C-alpha distance (Angstrom), angle and dihedral (degrees) to the residues before:
residue distance angle dihedral
M1 . . .
Q2 3.77 . .
Q3 3.80 114.2 .
P4 3.85 120.3 -143.3
D5 3.78 112.7 -106.2
R6 3.83 124.0 -123.1
K7 3.81 93.4 -96.9
E8 3.81 93.3 54.6
I9 3.84 89.9 49.8
M10 3.78 91.7 52.2
I11 3.80 90.9 50.7
L12 3.84 91.5 49.9
N13 3.78 90.4 49.0
R14 3.80 91.3 52.8
I15 3.78 91.0 49.7
V16 3.78 91.2 51.6
I17 3.82 92.0 47.6
Y18 3.82 92.6 48.9
A19 3.81 90.5 48.1
V20 3.81 91.4 52.0
I21 3.80 91.8 47.6
A22 3.82 90.9 48.6
F23 3.79 90.5 49.1
F24 3.82 92.9 53.1
L25 3.81 91.9 44.9
V26 3.79 89.6 54.9
V27 3.80 91.2 47.4
A28 3.80 90.7 48.3
A29 3.82 91.8 49.4
I30 3.76 91.8 50.4
Y31 3.80 90.6 48.3
L32 3.81 92.5 48.9
L33 3.79 90.5 49.8
F34 3.79 90.2 50.2
I35 3.81 92.4 48.5
S36 3.79 94.5 45.1
G37 3.76 89.4 49.4
K38 3.77 87.4 58.5
T39 3.82 101.2 41.3
G40 3.75 110.9 14.1
Q41 3.76 114.1 28.2
Y42 3.80 114.3 89.2
T43 3.79 130.4 -161.6
D44 3.79 118.7 -153.4
F45 3.80 126.8 -145.7
E46 3.80 132.0 178.7
D47 3.79 137.0 -168.5
Y48 3.81 137.2 164.6
I49 3.82 112.6 -119.0
F50 3.82 134.5 143.1
G51 3.82 89.3 22.4
T52 3.82 91.9 -64.8
Y53 3.81 141.8 75.8
I54 3.81 116.5 -85.6
K55 3.78 112.6 -154.1
L56 3.78 124.7 -167.4
R57 3.79 125.3 -169.9
I58 3.76 113.4 -178.2
S59 3.81 144.3 165.3
S60 3.78 116.5 -164.8
K61 3.77 143.8 151.4
V62 3.86 85.2 -130.3
N63 3.80 116.4 74.5
P64 3.85 103.2 -82.2
S65 3.80 90.9 -145.3
T66 3.77 90.0 62.2
I67 3.78 92.8 52.8
A68 3.80 92.9 44.6
K69 3.83 91.8 51.0
A70 3.81 91.4 51.3
I71 3.79 92.7 48.5
F72 3.80 96.0 47.8
T73 3.85 90.0 45.7
E74 3.80 90.2 54.8
M75 3.80 92.8 46.6
R76 3.81 91.8 51.7
R77 3.78 88.4 50.4
L78 3.80 91.0 53.7
E79 3.79 92.0 45.5
K80 3.82 92.1 53.1
K81 3.80 93.8 43.2
F82 3.77 98.2 47.2
D83 3.80 104.2 35.6
P84 3.79 101.2 119.5
Y85 3.79 94.2 -163.3
S86 3.79 98.3 51.5
E87 3.82 119.5 88.2
G88 3.76 111.2 -121.8
S89 3.83 96.0 34.2
V90 3.79 121.2 119.3
L91 3.82 92.7 -118.4
Y92 3.82 92.7 48.1
S93 3.82 89.5 55.1
I94 3.82 91.8 47.9
N95 3.80 93.8 46.1
H96 3.78 94.3 50.1
S97 3.79 97.0 47.7
Q98 3.78 124.7 94.5
D99 3.77 92.5 -160.5
W100 3.76 141.0 50.5
V101 3.80 114.4 -58.6
Q102 3.83 122.7 -153.2
V103 3.81 111.3 -130.8
D104 3.79 137.2 -171.3
D105 3.79 123.3 -109.8
E106 3.83 94.6 -98.5
T107 3.81 93.7 52.0
L108 3.78 92.5 46.2
S109 3.82 91.1 48.8
V110 3.83 94.2 49.0
I111 3.80 94.0 46.4
D112 3.80 91.0 46.4
L113 3.82 90.3 51.6
A114 3.82 91.5 47.9
L115 3.81 91.4 52.3
R116 3.83 90.4 49.1
F117 3.82 89.3 54.0
A118 3.79 88.3 50.2
R119 3.81 92.6 53.6
D120 3.80 94.7 42.4
T121 3.82 92.4 51.6
E122 3.81 93.5 43.9
G123 3.80 89.9 -114.6
A124 3.82 97.6 -50.1
F125 3.79 85.7 120.6
D126 3.78 106.2 47.5
P127 3.84 120.6 172.5
T128 3.83 93.7 -169.6
M129 3.79 100.2 71.7
G130 3.81 97.2 100.0
R131 3.81 94.0 120.7
L132 3.85 91.2 54.0
I133 3.79 93.0 45.1
D134 3.80 90.2 50.1
L135 3.82 91.8 46.5
W136 3.81 91.6 53.6
G137 3.81 90.5 50.3
F138 3.78 97.4 -115.4
S139 3.80 95.9 115.9
K140 3.81 91.0 88.7
F141 3.79 99.2 21.4
T142 3.80 115.7 124.0
Q143 3.81 135.3 173.8
N144 3.81 91.4 -98.1
Q145 3.78 97.7 53.6
S146 3.77 125.3 98.2
T147 3.81 117.5 -113.9
K148 3.79 90.2 -136.5
G149 3.80 115.0 115.1
F150 3.80 96.6 31.5
R151 3.78 117.0 128.5
I152 3.77 137.7 -169.0
P153 3.80 108.7 -109.5
G154 3.77 119.4 -123.9
V155 3.78 121.5 -98.4
N156 3.80 92.3 -111.2
E157 3.82 92.1 48.8
I158 3.78 91.1 52.5
A159 3.77 92.0 47.0
E160 3.82 91.6 50.4
A161 3.86 92.7 49.1
A162 3.83 90.8 45.1
S163 3.81 90.5 52.7
Q164 3.79 87.4 58.4
S165 3.79 93.4 50.4
G166 3.79 133.7 74.5
Y167 3.76 130.7 106.2
Q168 3.82 91.5 -127.3
K169 3.81 88.6 71.2
M170 3.80 92.7 62.4
A171 3.77 119.0 101.5
V172 3.80 124.4 -158.0
D173 3.80 126.2 -170.3
Y174 3.79 104.3 -161.4
T175 3.79 94.4 179.8
N176 3.80 95.2 58.1
K177 3.84 95.8 27.7
R178 3.76 97.7 -121.9
V179 3.79 138.5 126.2
K180 3.79 137.1 -155.8
T181 3.81 123.2 -161.2
N182 3.80 98.9 -163.5
G183 3.80 89.7 -146.9
V184 3.80 101.9 -41.6
W185 3.80 123.6 115.7
I186 3.75 117.9 -130.6
D187 3.82 115.9 -136.4
L188 3.78 115.2 176.8
G189 3.77 95.7 -175.3
G190 3.81 91.6 118.1
M191 3.79 92.0 66.3
L192 3.81 108.9 13.8
K193 3.81 95.8 93.5
G194 3.81 88.2 51.4
Y195 3.79 90.4 51.7
A196 3.83 90.6 47.7
L197 3.78 90.6 51.1
K198 3.80 90.4 50.6
R199 3.79 89.3 53.3
A200 3.83 90.2 46.2
Y201 3.81 90.4 54.0
Q202 3.80 91.4 49.1
I203 3.79 92.2 49.1
A204 3.82 93.4 48.0
K205 3.81 91.9 50.5
E206 3.82 92.2 46.9
F207 3.82 87.6 59.9
D208 3.79 95.5 41.4
K209 3.80 125.0 -0.9
S210 3.82 90.8 -162.5
C211 3.84 96.8 51.1
H212 3.76 116.3 122.2
G213 3.79 140.3 -171.9
F214 3.76 127.7 80.6
I215 3.78 145.1 -92.3
E216 3.80 123.9 -137.4
A217 3.79 127.7 -159.7
G218 3.78 118.4 -178.7
G219 3.79 102.8 -47.9
Q220 3.80 96.7 -20.6
I221 3.81 129.3 95.0
M222 3.82 129.5 -163.6
I223 3.75 113.6 -165.6
L224 3.80 116.7 -140.3
G225 3.78 94.3 -171.4
P226 3.83 142.3 -33.2
K227 3.80 120.5 -62.1
Y228 3.79 108.6 -85.4
N229 3.81 83.5 -1.4
K230 3.78 92.5 -77.6
T231 3.85 115.1 53.2
N232 3.80 138.0 62.4
W233 3.76 124.1 -94.4
V234 3.81 112.5 -122.0
I235 3.81 109.5 -132.9
G236 3.78 126.0 -173.2
I237 3.80 122.4 -146.3
R238 3.76 106.8 -145.1
D239 3.76 123.4 -117.1
P240 3.82 101.2 -117.1
R241 3.80 92.0 -141.0
G242 3.81 97.9 32.7
E243 3.76 129.4 91.8
P244 3.83 118.2 -86.4
G245 3.78 106.5 -75.6
E246 3.78 95.2 30.3
N247 3.79 109.6 118.0
I248 3.79 131.0 -156.7
A249 3.83 94.1 -167.4
I250 3.79 140.5 7.8
V251 3.80 128.0 -141.4
Y252 3.80 133.3 -172.3
M253 3.80 119.9 -141.5
S254 3.80 136.8 169.1
E255 3.82 97.1 177.3
G256 3.76 142.2 11.0
S257 3.77 131.0 41.3
I258 3.79 138.1 -69.3
A259 3.80 123.6 -160.1
T260 3.80 130.8 -178.1
S261 3.78 126.8 -165.2
G262 3.80 114.7 -165.8
D263 3.77 144.3 163.2
Y264 3.82 94.0 -122.8
E265 3.79 106.0 77.4
R266 3.80 110.0 50.7
F267 3.78 108.2 29.7
F268 3.77 147.1 108.6
I269 3.81 130.0 -149.5
V270 3.80 126.5 -135.6
D271 3.83 120.1 177.4
N272 3.78 90.4 -10.8
V273 3.81 92.2 -56.3
R274 3.78 118.5 123.1
Y275 3.81 116.9 -134.7
H276 3.79 113.4 -170.7
H277 3.83 138.6 176.6
I278 3.79 100.1 -102.8
L279 3.82 101.5 92.9
D280 3.79 126.5 -164.5
P281 3.84 107.4 -125.2
V282 3.83 89.7 -148.4
T283 3.82 98.2 55.4
G284 3.85 103.1 21.0
Y285 3.83 88.0 -131.5
P286 3.81 128.7 104.0
A287 3.83 110.5 -73.4
N288 3.80 110.7 -105.2
K289 3.79 106.7 -175.2
A290 3.79 96.8 91.4
M291 3.81 143.0 26.7
S292 3.78 95.2 -147.4
A293 3.80 142.2 -12.7
T294 3.77 125.2 -154.4
I295 3.80 125.4 -163.9
I296 3.81 128.1 -168.2
S297 3.77 116.0 -162.3
E298 3.80 140.6 148.8
D299 3.83 87.3 -122.7
P300 3.82 116.1 63.3
V301 3.81 91.8 -156.0
V302 3.82 90.2 57.6
A303 3.79 90.3 46.6
D304 3.80 93.3 50.9
A305 3.79 98.5 45.1
L306 3.80 96.4 41.6
S307 3.82 94.0 47.8
T308 3.79 86.3 60.5
A309 3.79 92.1 46.2
A310 3.81 93.3 46.7
F311 3.78 90.4 51.6
V312 3.82 92.4 50.9
L313 3.81 92.7 45.2
G314 3.82 89.2 49.0
E315 3.74 127.7 164.2
D316 3.81 94.6 -32.9
R317 3.83 92.6 63.2
W318 3.79 97.4 33.9
L319 3.84 93.4 122.3
F320 3.80 89.3 57.8
T321 3.80 92.2 46.3
R322 3.79 97.2 48.2
T323 3.81 91.6 44.6
V324 3.81 102.0 43.0
F325 3.81 106.5 31.0
P326 3.84 97.2 61.4
K327 3.83 87.1 58.6
Y328 3.81 85.6 68.2
G329 3.80 92.7 49.8
A330 3.82 94.4 -97.6
E331 3.82 127.3 131.2
V332 3.78 117.3 -162.8
L333 3.81 140.1 -147.7
L334 3.80 112.4 -173.5
I335 3.79 122.7 -171.4
T336 3.80 110.2 -157.1
P337 3.83 126.9 -146.2
Q338 3.80 86.5 -98.9
K339 3.85 89.0 53.8
K340 3.76 93.7 -110.9
L341 3.79 114.8 151.3
L342 3.79 116.9 -130.6
R343 3.84 118.7 -172.0
S344 3.78 133.2 -170.4
D345 3.80 112.7 -123.7
K346 3.83 98.1 -93.3
F347 3.79 100.1 34.3
K348 3.79 90.7 89.9
I349 3.83 89.1 64.6
Y350 3.80 88.7 71.5
E351 3.81 90.0 54.9
I352 3.84 91.6 63.7
A353 3.80 109.4 95.8
D354 3.81 98.7 -158.8
R355 3.81 101.9 36.3
């Protein structure tokens, strides 16, 4: 029997070695794909709720579509339940009743929280301004609507609506779980997106505690987990007078929520004067002591409500804002009408990329 010579043996050995290497490369590639699918590959979803686009970017070992569907379903439930200008909603029923109204636990809890924000911000956040909001035309205003047809209400109209506003007028009976507006209209728009984002976070984590990504709702972001499960997300804070995509500051976050209230999204202009949806409870007119206010907080409800309050308080009450808000776990960036940037003491920490 003819024996293979040395050259043939060497060739066979090379073939075996190459085959083994190829096998391990294929195994490694499959493993990397599997791992990236768990920690690095994101799936994007989008829906239109609360008069704005809701965007979800998520990576999960659970089917992302299942999580997205559950989140958007919950948000639509909250939109329907708490739309104060839609017949059939809980708030519509409360606002149009002259008597006590029995409410469920969730409604009582949300209204109680809103009233606490009102007290803690000395009324800068006021959830009872529905009549003023409706008078100005912002009750049905969304990002897709034209600003044509809006008008500046008369002085007497504003005074009348303002007289039927004010969180101090609200009555809450905690024992019997009922509320009475005494003529004011509740509008929770200043904190509802934050509450919806909190529910979205809870739902996502119920499906998969290790999921990561973020969910964005009209100027507010709730982080589900670090980017690729290990690095910060880079978040731009919009220049209030720049084009969309132009940023005035950059922050780096791996958890928590960031919310910005500004005069550049829901507004109309008459005689070169900008009239926007964030109303000053004291005057009944759009607040004019800031261009935007950004809050970073672990709690998205805190971030949402206090961004509105910080905007209303503006530059004139900056000492109050920078002193009081951090006590509630909120760091602030305020942009003044002169485009000056004012920061609470610890806000700058979020502007450090490699902290």
